[in-house]
ChimeraX commands (.cxc) that place a marker at each C-alpha (Angstrom):
marker #1 position 127.70,68.35,76.82 radius 0.5
marker #1 position 128.55,70.05,73.51 radius 0.5
marker #1 position 124.98,71.28,73.14 radius 0.5
marker #1 position 125.13,72.89,76.58 radius 0.5
marker #1 position 128.41,74.62,75.75 radius 0.5
marker #1 position 126.94,75.86,72.48 radius 0.5
marker #1 position 123.86,77.18,74.29 radius 0.5
marker #1 position 126.06,78.87,76.90 radius 0.5
marker #1 position 128.15,80.55,74.22 radius 0.5
marker #1 position 125.05,81.69,72.32 radius 0.5
marker #1 position 123.62,83.14,75.52 radius 0.5
marker #1 position 126.88,84.93,76.29 radius 0.5
marker #1 position 127.01,86.31,72.76 radius 0.5
marker #1 position 123.48,87.68,73.09 radius 0.5
marker #1 position 124.33,89.38,76.39 radius 0.5
marker #1 position 127.54,90.89,75.03 radius 0.5
marker #1 position 125.77,92.26,71.96 radius 0.5
marker #1 position 122.94,93.68,74.05 radius 0.5
marker #1 position 125.39,95.41,76.39 radius 0.5
marker #1 position 127.32,96.88,73.49 radius 0.5
marker #1 position 124.13,98.00,71.77 radius 0.5
marker #1 position 122.95,99.81,74.90 radius 0.5
marker #1 position 126.26,101.62,75.23 radius 0.5
marker #1 position 126.20,102.68,71.58 radius 0.5
marker #1 position 122.61,103.89,71.84 radius 0.5
marker #1 position 123.46,105.82,75.00 radius 0.5
marker #1 position 126.42,107.41,73.23 radius 0.5
marker #1 position 124.23,108.29,70.26 radius 0.5
marker #1 position 121.74,110.13,72.49 radius 0.5
marker #1 position 124.45,112.42,73.82 radius 0.5
marker #1 position 125.32,115.70,72.18 radius 0.5
marker #1 position 129.07,115.30,72.66 radius 0.5
marker #1 position 131.58,112.61,71.92 radius 0.5
marker #1 position 131.36,109.62,74.22 radius 0.5
marker #1 position 133.89,109.47,77.03 radius 0.5
marker #1 position 137.10,107.55,76.58 radius 0.5
marker #1 position 135.83,105.03,79.11 radius 0.5
marker #1 position 132.65,104.42,77.16 radius 0.5
marker #1 position 134.56,104.06,73.89 radius 0.5
marker #1 position 136.97,101.66,75.57 radius 0.5
marker #1 position 134.09,99.55,76.91 radius 0.5
marker #1 position 132.44,99.42,73.47 radius 0.5
marker #1 position 135.75,98.34,71.98 radius 0.5
marker #1 position 136.35,95.72,74.67 radius 0.5
marker #1 position 132.88,94.31,74.09 radius 0.5
marker #1 position 133.62,94.12,70.35 radius 0.5
marker #1 position 136.70,92.05,71.13 radius 0.5
marker #1 position 134.73,89.76,73.41 radius 0.5
marker #1 position 132.02,89.38,70.77 radius 0.5
marker #1 position 134.59,88.46,68.13 radius 0.5
marker #1 position 136.30,85.99,70.45 radius 0.5
marker #1 position 132.99,84.36,71.36 radius 0.5
marker #1 position 131.97,84.08,67.71 radius 0.5
marker #1 position 135.36,82.58,66.84 radius 0.5
marker #1 position 135.05,80.01,69.61 radius 0.5
marker #1 position 131.54,79.12,68.49 radius 0.5
marker #1 position 132.79,78.64,64.94 radius 0.5
marker #1 position 135.77,76.59,66.16 radius 0.5
marker #1 position 133.55,74.38,68.28 radius 0.5
marker #1 position 131.17,73.90,65.33 radius 0.5
marker #1 position 134.05,72.84,63.07 radius 0.5
marker #1 position 135.26,70.27,65.62 radius 0.5
marker #1 position 132.00,68.36,65.46 radius 0.5
marker link #1:1,2 radius 0.2
marker link #1:2,3 radius 0.2
marker link #1:3,4 radius 0.2
marker link #1:4,5 radius 0.2
marker link #1:5,6 radius 0.2
marker link #1:6,7 radius 0.2
marker link #1:7,8 radius 0.2
marker link #1:8,9 radius 0.2
marker link #1:9,10 radius 0.2
marker link #1:10,11 radius 0.2
marker link #1:11,12 radius 0.2
marker link #1:12,13 radius 0.2
marker link #1:13,14 radius 0.2
marker link #1:14,15 radius 0.2
marker link #1:15,16 radius 0.2
marker link #1:16,17 radius 0.2
marker link #1:17,18 radius 0.2
marker link #1:18,19 radius 0.2
marker link #1:19,20 radius 0.2
marker link #1:20,21 radius 0.2
marker link #1:21,22 radius 0.2
marker link #1:22,23 radius 0.2
marker link #1:23,24 radius 0.2
marker link #1:24,25 radius 0.2
marker link #1:25,26 radius 0.2
marker link #1:26,27 radius 0.2
marker link #1:27,28 radius 0.2
marker link #1:28,29 radius 0.2
marker link #1:29,30 radius 0.2
marker link #1:30,31 radius 0.2
marker link #1:31,32 radius 0.2
marker link #1:32,33 radius 0.2
marker link #1:33,34 radius 0.2
marker link #1:34,35 radius 0.2
marker link #1:35,36 radius 0.2
marker link #1:36,37 radius 0.2
marker link #1:37,38 radius 0.2
marker link #1:38,39 radius 0.2
marker link #1:39,40 radius 0.2
marker link #1:40,41 radius 0.2
marker link #1:41,42 radius 0.2
marker link #1:42,43 radius 0.2
marker link #1:43,44 radius 0.2
marker link #1:44,45 radius 0.2
marker link #1:45,46 radius 0.2
marker link #1:46,47 radius 0.2
marker link #1:47,48 radius 0.2
marker link #1:48,49 radius 0.2
marker link #1:49,50 radius 0.2
marker link #1:50,51 radius 0.2
marker link #1:51,52 radius 0.2
marker link #1:52,53 radius 0.2
marker link #1:53,54 radius 0.2
marker link #1:54,55 radius 0.2
marker link #1:55,56 radius 0.2
marker link #1:56,57 radius 0.2
marker link #1:57,58 radius 0.2
marker link #1:58,59 radius 0.2
marker link #1:59,60 radius 0.2
marker link #1:60,61 radius 0.2
marker link #1:61,62 radius 0.2
marker link #1:62,63 radius 0.2
view
């Protein structure tokens, strides 16, 4: 069961990072500052990435 949870977390982390990367690249292509909504979403994804990484580390320590 722990291996499945680890795989699920790794998959989630990959998806979160990919989503954030796409938003950042989209913002970089623009000639103006990104919208507040886009900046907020990038920031929210960063928080989710950090939380996922922390949980993965915590779960790894428990073993």
